[in-house]
FIKOLZA-1660 file (N, C-alpha, C; in steps of 0.1 Angstrom, whole numbers, plus 5000, padded with zeros to 4 digits):
% residues 196
   i   px   py   pz ch aa at
   1 4352 2318 1895  A  X  N
   1 4355 2306 1902  A  X CA
   1 4370 2305 1904  A  X  C
   2 4374 2301 1916  A  X  N
   2 4388 2300 1919  A  X CA
   2 4396 2288 1914  A  X  C
   3 4409 2289 1914  A  X  N
   3 4417 2278 1910  A  X CA
   3 4414 2266 1918  A  X  C
   4 4413 2254 1912  A  X  N
   4 4409 2242 1920  A  X CA
   4 4419 2239 1931  A  X  C
   5 4432 2241 1928  A  X  N
   5 4442 2238 1938  A  X CA
   5 4441 2247 1950  A  X  C
   6 4438 2260 1947  A  X  N
   6 4436 2270 1958  A  X CA
   6 4423 2267 1966  A  X  C
   7 4413 2263 1959  A  X  N
   7 4400 2259 1966  A  X CA
   7 4403 2247 1975  A  X  C
   8 4410 2237 1970  A  X  N
   8 4413 2225 1977  A  X CA
   8 4422 2228 1989  A  X  C
   9 4432 2236 1988  A  X  N
   9 4441 2240 1999  A  X CA
   9 4433 2247 2009  A  X  C
  10 4424 2257 2005  A  X  N
  10 4416 2264 2014  A  X CA
  10 4407 2254 2023  A  X  C
  11 4401 2245 2016  A  X  N
  11 4392 2235 2023  A  X CA
  11 4400 2227 2033  A  X  C
  12 4412 2222 2029  A  X  N
  12 4421 2215 2039  A  X CA
  12 4424 2223 2051  A  X  C
  13 4428 2235 2049  A  X  N
  13 4432 2244 2060  A  X CA
  13 4420 2247 2069  A  X  C
  14 4408 2250 2063  A  X  N
  14 4396 2252 2071  A  X CA
  14 4393 2240 2079  A  X  C
  15 4394 2228 2074  A  X  N
  15 4391 2216 2081  A  X CA
  15 4401 2214 2093  A  X  C
  16 4414 2217 2090  A  X  N
  16 4424 2216 2101  A  X CA
  16 4420 2226 2112  A  X  C
  17 4417 2238 2109  A  X  N
  17 4413 2248 2119  A  X CA
  17 4401 2244 2127  A  X  C
  18 4392 2237 2121  A  X  N
  18 4380 2232 2128  A  X CA
  18 4384 2220 2137  A  X  C
  19 4393 2212 2133  A  X  N
  19 4397 2200 2140  A  X CA
  19 4407 2203 2152  A  X  C
  20 4414 2214 2151  A  X  N
  20 4424 2218 2161  A  X CA
  20 4420 2231 2166  A  X  C
  21 4410 2232 2175  A  X  N
  21 4405 2245 2180  A  X CA
  21 4416 2253 2188  A  X  C
  22 4416 2266 2184  A  X  N
  22 4426 2275 2191  A  X CA
  22 4424 2275 2206  A  X  C
  23 4412 2275 2211  A  X  N
  23 4410 2276 2225  A  X CA
  23 4418 2267 2233  A  X  C
  24 4421 2255 2228  A  X  N
  24 4428 2245 2236  A  X CA
  24 4443 2248 2237  A  X  C
  25 4447 2259 2230  A  X  N
  25 4461 2262 2230  A  X CA
  25 4464 2276 2237  A  X  C
  26 4454 2281 2244  A  X  N
  26 4455 2294 2250  A  X CA
  26 4455 2292 2265  A  X  C
  27 4462 2301 2272  A  X  N
  27 4462 2302 2287  A  X CA
  27 4447 2304 2292  A  X  C
  28 4444 2299 2303  A  X  N
  28 4430 2300 2309  A  X CA
  28 4425 2314 2309  A  X  C
  29 4434 2324 2312  A  X  N
  29 4429 2338 2313  A  X CA
  29 4425 2345 2300  A  X  C
  30 4428 2339 2288  A  X  N
  30 4424 2345 2275  A  X CA
  30 4415 2335 2267  A  X  C
  31 4412 2324 2272  A  X  N
  31 4404 2314 2265  A  X CA
  31 4390 2320 2260  A  X  C
  32 4385 2328 2268  A  X  N
  32 4372 2334 2264  A  X CA
  32 4373 2343 2252  A  X  C
  33 4385 2347 2248  A  X  N
  33 4387 2355 2236  A  X CA
  33 4391 2347 2224  A  X  C
  34 4391 2334 2225  A  X  N
  34 4396 2325 2214  A  X CA
  34 4390 2328 2201  A  X  C
  35 4378 2332 2200  A  X  N
  35 4371 2334 2187  A  X CA
  35 4375 2348 2181  A  X  C
  36 4382 2356 2189  A  X  N
  36 4386 2369 2184  A  X CA
  36 4396 2368 2173  A  X  C
  37 4395 2374 2162  A  X  N
  37 4405 2374 2151  A  X CA
  37 4416 2384 2154  A  X  C
  38 4424 2381 2164  A  X  N
  38 4435 2390 2168  A  X CA
  38 4445 2381 2175  A  X  C
  39 4458 2386 2176  A  X  N
  39 4467 2378 2184  A  X CA
  39 4464 2379 2198  A  X  C
  40 4467 2369 2206  A  X  N
  40 4464 2368 2220  A  X CA
  40 4476 2365 2228  A  X  C
  41 4479 2371 2239  A  X  N
  41 4491 2368 2247  A  X CA
  41 4491 2354 2253  A  X  C
  42 4503 2348 2252  A  X  N
  42 4504 2335 2259  A  X CA
  42 4515 2335 2269  A  X  C
  43 4520 2347 2272  A  X  N
  43 4531 2348 2282  A  X CA
  43 4544 2349 2276  A  X  C
  44 4554 2354 2284  A  X  N
  44 4568 2355 2280  A  X CA
  44 4570 2363 2268  A  X  C
  45 4562 2374 2266  A  X  N
  45 4563 2383 2254  A  X CA
  45 4558 2377 2241  A  X  C
  46 4552 2365 2241  A  X  N
  46 4548 2358 2229  A  X CA
  46 4533 2359 2228  A  X  C
  47 4528 2356 2215  A  X  N
  47 4514 2356 2213  A  X CA
  47 4510 2344 2205  A  X  C
  48 4497 2341 2206  A  X  N
  48 4491 2331 2197  A  X CA
  48 4486 2339 2185  A  X  C
  49 4490 2336 2173  A  X  N
  49 4488 2345 2162  A  X CA
  49 4473 2346 2158  A  X  C
  50 4470 2357 2151  A  X  N
  50 4456 2359 2146  A  X CA
  50 4452 2348 2137  A  X  C
  51 4440 2342 2139  A  X  N
  51 4436 2331 2131  A  X CA
  51 4436 2334 2116  A  X  C
  52 4432 2346 2112  A  X  N
  52 4433 2349 2097  A  X CA
  52 4447 2348 2092  A  X  C
  53 4457 2352 2100  A  X  N
  53 4471 2352 2096  A  X CA
  53 4475 2337 2095  A  X  C
  54 4472 2329 2105  A  X  N
  54 4476 2315 2105  A  X CA
  54 4470 2308 2093  A  X  C
  55 4457 2311 2090  A  X  N
  55 4451 2305 2078  A  X CA
  55 4458 2309 2065  A  X  C
  56 4461 2322 2064  A  X  N
  56 4468 2327 2052  A  X CA
  56 4481 2321 2050  A  X  C
  57 4489 2319 2061  A  X  N
  57 4502 2313 2060  A  X CA
  57 4501 2298 2056  A  X  C
  58 4492 2291 2062  A  X  N
  58 4491 2277 2059  A  X CA
  58 4486 2275 2045  A  X  C
  59 4478 2283 2040  A  X  N
  59 4474 2282 2026  A  X CA
  59 4485 2285 2016  A  X  C
  60 4494 2294 2020  A  X  N
  60 4506 2297 2012  A  X CA
  60 4515 2285 2012  A  X  C
  61 4516 2279 2024  A  X  N
  61 4526 2268 2026  A  X CA
  61 4523 2256 2018  A  X  C
  62 4510 2253 2014  A  X  N
  62 4506 2241 2007  A  X CA
  62 4512 2229 2012  A  X  C
  63 4508 2225 2024  A  X  N
  63 4514 2213 2031  A  X CA
  63 4509 2200 2026  A  X  C
  64 4517 2192 2019  A  X  N
  64 4512 2179 2014  A  X CA
  64 4511 2169 2025  A  X  C
  65 4502 2159 2023  A  X  N
  65 4502 2148 2032  A  X CA
  65 4515 2141 2031  A  X  C
  66 4520 2137 2043  A  X  N
  66 4533 2129 2044  A  X CA
  66 4545 2138 2044  A  X  C
  67 4544 2151 2044  A  X  N
  67 4555 2160 2044  A  X CA
  67 4563 2161 2057  A  X  C
  68 4575 2164 2056  A  X  N
  68 4584 2167 2068  A  X CA
  68 4584 2182 2070  A  X  C
  69 4579 2187 2081  A  X  N
  69 4577 2201 2083  A  X CA
  69 4584 2206 2096  A  X  C
  70 4589 2218 2095  A  X  N
  70 4595 2225 2106  A  X CA
  70 4587 2237 2109  A  X  C
  71 4583 2239 2122  A  X  N
  71 4575 2250 2127  A  X CA
  71 4584 2258 2136  A  X  C
  72 4589 2269 2131  A  X  N
  72 4598 2278 2139  A  X CA
  72 4590 2288 2147  A  X  C
  73 4592 2289 2160  A  X  N
  73 4584 2297 2169  A  X CA
  73 4571 2291 2172  A  X  C
  74 4571 2279 2177  A  X  N
  74 4559 2271 2178  A  X CA
  74 4550 2276 2190  A  X  C
  75 4556 2284 2199  A  X  N
  75 4547 2290 2209  A  X CA
  75 4539 2280 2217  A  X  C
  76 4526 2282 2217  A  X  N
  76 4517 2273 2225  A  X CA
  76 4514 2260 2218  A  X  C
  77 4520 2258 2206  A  X  N
  77 4518 2245 2199  A  X CA
  77 4507 2244 2189  A  X  C
  78 4499 2255 2188  A  X  N
  78 4488 2255 2179  A  X CA
  78 4491 2252 2165  A  X  C
  79 4501 2260 2160  A  X  N
  79 4505 2258 2145  A  X CA
  79 4511 2244 2143  A  X  C
  80 4519 2239 2153  A  X  N
  80 4525 2226 2152  A  X CA
  80 4514 2215 2151  A  X  C
  81 4503 2217 2159  A  X  N
  81 4492 2207 2158  A  X CA
  81 4484 2209 2145  A  X  C
  82 4483 2221 2140  A  X  N
  82 4476 2223 2127  A  X CA
  82 4484 2217 2116  A  X  C
  83 4497 2219 2116  A  X  N
  83 4506 2213 2106  A  X CA
  83 4505 2198 2106  A  X  C
  84 4505 2192 2118  A  X  N
  84 4504 2177 2120  A  X CA
  84 4491 2172 2114  A  X  C
  85 4480 2180 2116  A  X  N
  85 4467 2176 2110  A  X CA
  85 4468 2176 2095  A  X  C
  86 4476 2186 2089  A  X  N
  86 4477 2187 2074  A  X CA
  86 4486 2176 2069  A  X  C
  87 4497 2172 2076  A  X  N
  87 4506 2162 2071  A  X CA
  87 4500 2148 2072  A  X  C
  88 4492 2146 2083  A  X  N
  88 4487 2133 2086  A  X CA
  88 4498 2124 2092  A  X  C
  89 4494 2112 2096  A  X  N
  89 4503 2103 2103  A  X CA
  89 4515 2098 2095  A  X  C
  90 4515 2100 2082  A  X  N
  90 4527 2096 2074  A  X CA
  90 4537 2108 2073  A  X  C
  91 4534 2119 2079  A  X  N
  91 4543 2131 2079  A  X CA
  91 4551 2131 2092  A  X  C
  92 4558 2142 2093  A  X  N
  92 4566 2145 2105  A  X CA
  92 4567 2160 2107  A  X  C
  93 4563 2164 2119  A  X  N
  93 4563 2179 2122  A  X CA
  93 4571 2181 2134  A  X  C
  94 4581 2190 2133  A  X  N
  94 4590 2194 2144  A  X CA
  94 4588 2209 2147  A  X  C
  95 4582 2212 2159  A  X  N
  95 4582 2225 2163  A  X CA
  95 4595 2229 2171  A  X  C
  96 4599 2241 2170  A  X  N
  96 4610 2246 2178  A  X CA
  96 4607 2259 2184  A  X  C
  97 4611 2261 2197  A  X  N
  97 4607 2273 2205  A  X CA
  97 4619 2276 2214  A  X  C
  98 4622 2289 2215  A  X  N
  98 4634 2293 2223  A  X CA
  98 4631 2295 2238  A  X  C
  99 4618 2298 2241  A  X  N
  99 4614 2300 2255  A  X CA
  99 4611 2287 2262  A  X  C
 100 4618 2283 2272  A  X  N
 100 4616 2270 2279  A  X CA
 100 4602 2268 2284  A  X  C
 101 4596 2278 2290  A  X  N
 101 4582 2277 2295  A  X CA
 101 4572 2275 2283  A  X  C
 102 4575 2281 2272  A  X  N
 102 4566 2278 2260  A  X CA
 102 4568 2264 2254  A  X  C
 103 4580 2259 2255  A  X  N
 103 4583 2246 2251  A  X CA
 103 4574 2236 2259  A  X  C
 104 4574 2238 2272  A  X  N
 104 4566 2230 2281  A  X CA
 104 4551 2232 2279  A  X  C
 105 4547 2244 2277  A  X  N
 105 4533 2246 2274  A  X CA
 105 4529 2240 2261  A  X  C
 106 4537 2242 2250  A  X  N
 106 4534 2236 2237  A  X CA
 106 4533 2221 2238  A  X  C
 107 4542 2215 2245  A  X  N
 107 4542 2200 2246  A  X CA
 107 4530 2195 2254  A  X  C
 108 4526 2202 2264  A  X  N
 108 4514 2199 2271  A  X CA
 108 4501 2200 2262  A  X  C
 109 4501 2211 2255  A  X  N
 109 4489 2213 2246  A  X CA
 109 4489 2202 2235  A  X  C
 110 4501 2199 2229  A  X  N
 110 4502 2190 2219  A  X CA
 110 4498 2176 2223  A  X  C
 111 4500 2173 2236  A  X  N
 111 4497 2159 2241  A  X CA
 111 4482 2157 2241  A  X  C
 112 4474 2167 2241  A  X  N
 112 4460 2166 2241  A  X CA
 112 4454 2161 2227  A  X  C
 113 4463 2160 2217  A  X  N
 113 4459 2155 2204  A  X CA
 113 4467 2142 2201  A  X  C
 114 4461 2133 2195  A  X  N
 114 4468 2120 2192  A  X CA
 114 4475 2122 2179  A  X  C
 115 4487 2128 2180  A  X  N
 115 4495 2131 2168  A  X CA
 115 4510 2128 2172  A  X  C
 116 4513 2115 2173  A  X  N
 116 4527 2112 2177  A  X CA
 116 4538 2115 2167  A  X  C
 117 4534 2119 2155  A  X  N
 117 4543 2123 2145  A  X CA
 117 4547 2138 2146  A  X  C
 118 4542 2145 2157  A  X  N
 118 4545 2159 2159  A  X CA
 118 4552 2160 2173  A  X  C
 119 4561 2169 2174  A  X  N
 119 4568 2172 2186  A  X CA
 119 4573 2186 2186  A  X  C
 120 4577 2191 2199  A  X  N
 120 4582 2204 2200  A  X CA
 120 4596 2203 2207  A  X  C
 121 4606 2209 2202  A  X  N
 121 4619 2209 2207  A  X CA
 121 4624 2222 2212  A  X  C
 122 4632 2223 2222  A  X  N
 122 4638 2236 2226  A  X CA
 122 4648 2240 2216  A  X  C
 123 4648 2253 2212  A  X  N
 123 4658 2259 2203  A  X CA
 123 4671 2261 2210  A  X  C
 124 4682 2260 2202  A  X  N
 124 4695 2263 2208  A  X CA
 124 4698 2278 2205  A  X  C
 125 4703 2285 2215  A  X  N
 125 4707 2299 2213  A  X CA
 125 4716 2301 2201  A  X  C
 126 4713 2310 2193  A  X  N
 126 4721 2314 2181  A  X CA
 126 4719 2304 2169  A  X  C
 127 4710 2294 2170  A  X  N
 127 4708 2285 2160  A  X CA
 127 4694 2286 2155  A  X  C
 128 4692 2289 2142  A  X  N
 128 4678 2290 2136  A  X CA
 128 4674 2276 2132  A  X  C
 129 4662 2272 2136  A  X  N
 129 4656 2260 2132  A  X CA
 129 4662 2248 2139  A  X  C
 130 4662 2236 2132  A  X  N
 130 4667 2224 2136  A  X CA
 130 4676 2218 2125  A  X  C
 131 4688 2224 2123  A  X  N
 131 4696 2220 2111  A  X CA
 131 4700 2205 2111  A  X  C
 132 4701 2199 2123  A  X  N
 132 4704 2185 2123  A  X CA
 132 4693 2175 2119  A  X  C
 133 4681 2180 2119  A  X  N
 133 4669 2172 2116  A  X CA
 133 4664 2174 2102  A  X  C
 134 4669 2183 2094  A  X  N
 134 4665 2186 2080  A  X CA
 134 4670 2175 2071  A  X  C
 135 4668 2177 2058  A  X  N
 135 4660 2189 2053  A  X CA
 135 4645 2187 2054  A  X  C
 136 4638 2198 2053  A  X  N
 136 4623 2198 2055  A  X CA
 136 4616 2202 2042  A  X  C
 137 4605 2195 2040  A  X  N
 137 4597 2198 2028  A  X CA
 137 4590 2212 2029  A  X  C
 138 4586 2215 2041  A  X  N
 138 4580 2228 2044  A  X CA
 138 4585 2234 2057  A  X  C
 139 4587 2247 2057  A  X  N
 139 4591 2254 2069  A  X CA
 139 4581 2266 2071  A  X  C
 140 4575 2267 2083  A  X  N
 140 4567 2278 2087  A  X CA
 140 4574 2286 2098  A  X  C
 141 4575 2299 2096  A  X  N
 141 4581 2308 2106  A  X CA
 141 4571 2317 2112  A  X  C
 142 4568 2317 2125  A  X  N
 142 4558 2325 2131  A  X CA
 142 4563 2336 2140  A  X  C
 143 4575 2341 2136  A  X  N
 143 4581 2353 2143  A  X CA
 143 4589 2360 2132  A  X  C
 144 4591 2373 2134  A  X  N
 144 4598 2381 2124  A  X CA
 144 4613 2382 2127  A  X  C
 145 4621 2376 2118  A  X  N
 145 4635 2377 2120  A  X CA
 145 4641 2390 2114  A  X  C
 146 4633 2399 2108  A  X  N
 146 4638 2411 2101  A  X CA
 146 4643 2408 2087  A  X  C
 147 4651 2398 2085  A  X  N
 147 4655 2392 2072  A  X CA
 147 4654 2377 2073  A  X  C
 148 4651 2370 2062  A  X  N
 148 4650 2356 2062  A  X CA
 148 4664 2350 2065  A  X  C
 149 4665 2342 2075  A  X  N
 149 4679 2337 2078  A  X CA
 149 4683 2326 2068  A  X  C
 150 4695 2328 2062  A  X  N
 150 4700 2318 2053  A  X CA
 150 4700 2304 2058  A  X  C
 151 4703 2303 2072  A  X  N
 151 4703 2290 2078  A  X CA
 151 4690 2283 2077  A  X  C
 152 4679 2290 2077  A  X  N
 152 4666 2284 2076  A  X CA
 152 4664 2280 2061  A  X  C
 153 4668 2288 2052  A  X  N
 153 4666 2285 2038  A  X CA
 153 4674 2272 2034  A  X  C
 154 4686 2270 2041  A  X  N
 154 4694 2259 2038  A  X CA
 154 4688 2246 2044  A  X  C
 155 4679 2247 2053  A  X  N
 155 4672 2235 2058  A  X CA
 155 4660 2230 2050  A  X  C
 156 4658 2238 2039  A  X  N
 156 4647 2235 2030  A  X CA
 156 4651 2224 2020  A  X  C
 157 4643 2214 2018  A  X  N
 157 4646 2203 2008  A  X CA
 157 4644 2209 1994  A  X  C
 158 4651 2203 1984  A  X  N
 158 4648 2207 1970  A  X CA
 158 4633 2203 1968  A  X  C
 159 4626 2212 1962  A  X  N
 159 4611 2210 1960  A  X CA
 159 4603 2215 1972  A  X  C
 160 4610 2221 1982  A  X  N
 160 4603 2226 1994  A  X CA
 160 4599 2240 1993  A  X  C
 161 4592 2244 2004  A  X  N
 161 4587 2258 2005  A  X CA
 161 4588 2263 2019  A  X  C
 162 4592 2275 2021  A  X  N
 162 4593 2282 2033  A  X CA
 162 4583 2294 2033  A  X  C
 163 4576 2297 2043  A  X  N
 163 4567 2309 2045  A  X CA
 163 4571 2316 2058  A  X  C
 164 4574 2329 2056  A  X  N
 164 4579 2336 2068  A  X CA
 164 4577 2351 2066  A  X  C
 165 4574 2358 2078  A  X  N
 165 4574 2372 2077  A  X CA
 165 4588 2378 2079  A  X  C
 166 4591 2389 2072  A  X  N
 166 4603 2396 2074  A  X CA
 166 4601 2411 2073  A  X  C
 167 4603 2418 2083  A  X  N
 167 4601 2433 2084  A  X CA
 167 4587 2436 2079  A  X  C
 168 4577 2428 2084  A  X  N
 168 4563 2431 2081  A  X CA
 168 4558 2426 2068  A  X  C
 169 4566 2420 2060  A  X  N
 169 4562 2415 2047  A  X CA
 169 4562 2400 2047  A  X  C
 170 4552 2393 2042  A  X  N
 170 4552 2378 2041  A  X CA
 170 4559 2374 2029  A  X  C
 171 4568 2364 2031  A  X  N
 171 4576 2359 2020  A  X CA
 171 4573 2344 2017  A  X  C
 172 4574 2340 2005  A  X  N
 172 4573 2326 2001  A  X CA
 172 4586 2323 1994  A  X  C
 173 4594 2313 1999  A  X  N
 173 4606 2309 1994  A  X CA
 173 4605 2295 1989  A  X  C
 174 4607 2293 1976  A  X  N
 174 4607 2279 1971  A  X CA
 174 4621 2275 1967  A  X  C
 175 4624 2263 1969  A  X  N
 175 4638 2258 1965  A  X CA
 175 4636 2247 1954  A  X  C
 176 4643 2249 1943  A  X  N
 176 4644 2239 1933  A  X CA
 176 4658 2235 1930  A  X  C
 177 4661 2228 1920  A  X  N
 177 4674 2223 1917  A  X CA
 177 4684 2235 1913  A  X  C
 178 4678 2246 1909  A  X  N
 178 4686 2258 1906  A  X CA
 178 4689 2267 1918  A  X  C
 179 4682 2265 1929  A  X  N
 179 4684 2273 1940  A  X CA
 179 4671 2278 1947  A  X  C
 180 4672 2290 1953  A  X  N
 180 4660 2295 1960  A  X CA
 180 4654 2306 1953  A  X  C
 181 4641 2307 1953  A  X  N
 181 4633 2317 1946  A  X CA
 181 4624 2324 1956  A  X  C
 182 4626 2337 1958  A  X  N
 182 4619 2344 1969  A  X CA
 182 4609 2354 1963  A  X  C
 183 4597 2353 1969  A  X  N
 183 4586 2362 1964  A  X CA
 183 4579 2368 1976  A  X  C
 184 4579 2382 1976  A  X  N
 184 4571 2388 1987  A  X CA
 184 4556 2388 1983  A  X  C
 185 4548 2387 1993  A  X  N
 185 4533 2387 1991  A  X CA
 185 4529 2402 1994  A  X  C
 186 4526 2409 1984  A  X  N
 186 4524 2423 1985  A  X CA
 186 4509 2426 1988  A  X  C
 187 4506 2438 1994  A  X  N
 187 4492 2442 1997  A  X CA
 187 4488 2439 2011  A  X  C
 188 4497 2434 2019  A  X  N
 188 4494 2431 2033  A  X CA
 188 4506 2435 2041  A  X  C
 189 4504 2439 2054  A  X  N
 189 4514 2442 2064  A  X CA
 189 4512 2433 2076  A  X  C
 190 4522 2427 2081  A  X  N
 190 4521 2418 2092  A  X CA
 190 4529 2422 2104  A  X  C
 191 4524 2420 2116  A  X  N
 191 4532 2423 2128  A  X CA
 191 4533 2410 2136  A  X  C
 192 4546 2406 2138  A  X  N
 192 4549 2394 2146  A  X CA
 192 4559 2398 2157  A  X  C
 193 4559 2389 2167  A  X  N
 193 4570 2391 2177  A  X CA
 193 4583 2388 2170  A  X  C
 194 4594 2394 2175  A  X  N
 194 4607 2391 2169  A  X CA
 194 4612 2377 2170  A  X  C
 195 4618 2372 2160  A  X  N
 195 4625 2359 2161  A  X CA
 195 4638 2361 2167  A  X  C
 196 4641 2354 2178  A  X  N
 196 4653 2356 2185  A  X CA
 196 4660 2342 2186  A  X  C
% end
């Protein structure tokens, strides 16, 4: 029998995935493939991540109700909407995306869900995340920066958690009063588009 916290987190994430269907965040030409457990192209060199990977990352993130969350590389807006479902209306979710066309797509897709506590903002060139809007209780990164940017770690609140891929390895970074604690999740390899 699994750990009760892990079972509860799994159940919350599965419910969010059911409530926020991937198909509504895909371009028309790939919607028929929505059930496929694979990344799907959304244009501009970006992808909508593999559902198993999204589930895995969200379960690692342990998003509490009412949390302030940053979604880096929000793409089509799917993870932003999932995070908003997990935080509930007492939370705040800010997606950030560098590609203007994807910002527009993500905003359109997000508008289809009644989650006014979630938004998507354009990224500023050379700036990781939204440093002026932090600190954040949780940070999800859905692109591979090669190394975890210190700038993102600094946007994490004390007691917060960041989940991000770096060079194909998934990392969990927790911040407490003593600093940052970094743990690689071994046994898996991940491929993401680069974080630019």
